[in-house]
C-alpha positions in Angstrom: 81.4 90.3 117.2 79.5 88.6 119.9 76.5 90.3 121.6 77.2 90.8 125.3 74.7 88.1 126.3 76.3 85.6 123.8 79.6 85.7 125.7 80.3 82.5 127.6 83.4 83.5 129.6 85.3 86.4 131.1 87.9 86.0 128.3 85.2 86.4 125.6 83.8 89.5 127.3 87.3 91.0 127.6 88.1 90.2 124.0 85.0 91.9 122.8 85.8 95.0 124.9 89.3 95.0 123.5 87.9 94.8 120.0 85.5 97.7 120.7 88.4 99.8 122.2 90.4 99.2 119.0 87.5 100.4 116.9 87.0 103.5 119.1 90.6 104.5 118.9 90.6 103.9 115.1 87.6 106.3 114.9 89.4 108.9 117.0 92.3 108.6 114.6 89.9 109.1 111.7 88.4 112.1 113.5 91.9 113.6 114.0 92.5 113.4 110.2 89.5 115.7 109.7 90.7 118.0 112.5 94.0 118.4 110.7 92.1 119.1 107.4 89.7 121.7 108.9 92.7 124.0 109.6 92.8 124.7 105.8 89.3 126.3 106.1 90.0 128.4 109.2 91.8 131.7 109.5 95.0 131.6 111.4 93.7 133.3 114.5 93.1 131.6 117.9 89.4 132.4 117.9 88.9 130.7 114.6 90.8 127.6 115.8 89.0 127.4 119.1 85.6 127.9 117.4 83.7 128.3 120.7 80.2 128.1 119.2 81.1 124.9 117.3 82.8 123.4 120.3 79.7 124.1 122.5 77.4 122.7 119.8 79.5 119.5 119.6 79.4 119.1 123.3 75.7 119.5 123.4 75.3 116.9 120.7 77.5 114.5 122.7 75.3 115.0 125.7 72.3 114.0 123.7 74.0 111.0 122.1 75.3 109.9 125.5 71.8 110.0 127.0 70.3 108.3 123.9 72.8 105.4 124.6 72.1 105.2 128.3 75.4 106.8 129.2 76.1 109.6 131.7 76.0 112.9 129.7 78.3 114.6 132.2 81.0 111.9 131.9 80.9 111.9 128.1 80.9 115.7 127.9 84.0 115.7 130.0 85.7 113.1 127.8 84.9 115.0 124.7 85.9 118.3 126.3 89.4 116.8 126.9 89.4 115.4 123.3 88.4 118.7 121.8 91.0 120.6 123.8 93.7 118.2 122.7 92.6 118.6 119.0 92.5 122.4 119.4 96.1 122.3 120.7 97.0 120.2 117.6 95.3 122.7 115.3 97.2 125.6 116.9 100.5 123.7 116.4 99.7 123.2 112.7 98.8 126.9 112.3 101.9 128.0 114.0 104.0 125.8 111.7 102.3 127.4 108.7 102.9 131.0 110.0 106.6 130.5 110.6 
């Protein structure tokens, strides 16, 4: 992997960005595996799945991490809010399959 300042062309910059995107999506995939696993440890009610306190704590940590990396905390909170909502929907589907 090249450092940004080591890139010598637009193509190299884009290749590095594509490589990073691939890694990010791989990590989201890994995160999703844990999301599916956590259902085993929650009760089958909606409040347990939503885990509002945990969600809020994660979003607060994301804001801090974003700021620490010179990123806009509002933007990354919104990205993670969407991600978390998606994963909550997936957890609810898993729980509903188990209940049926």
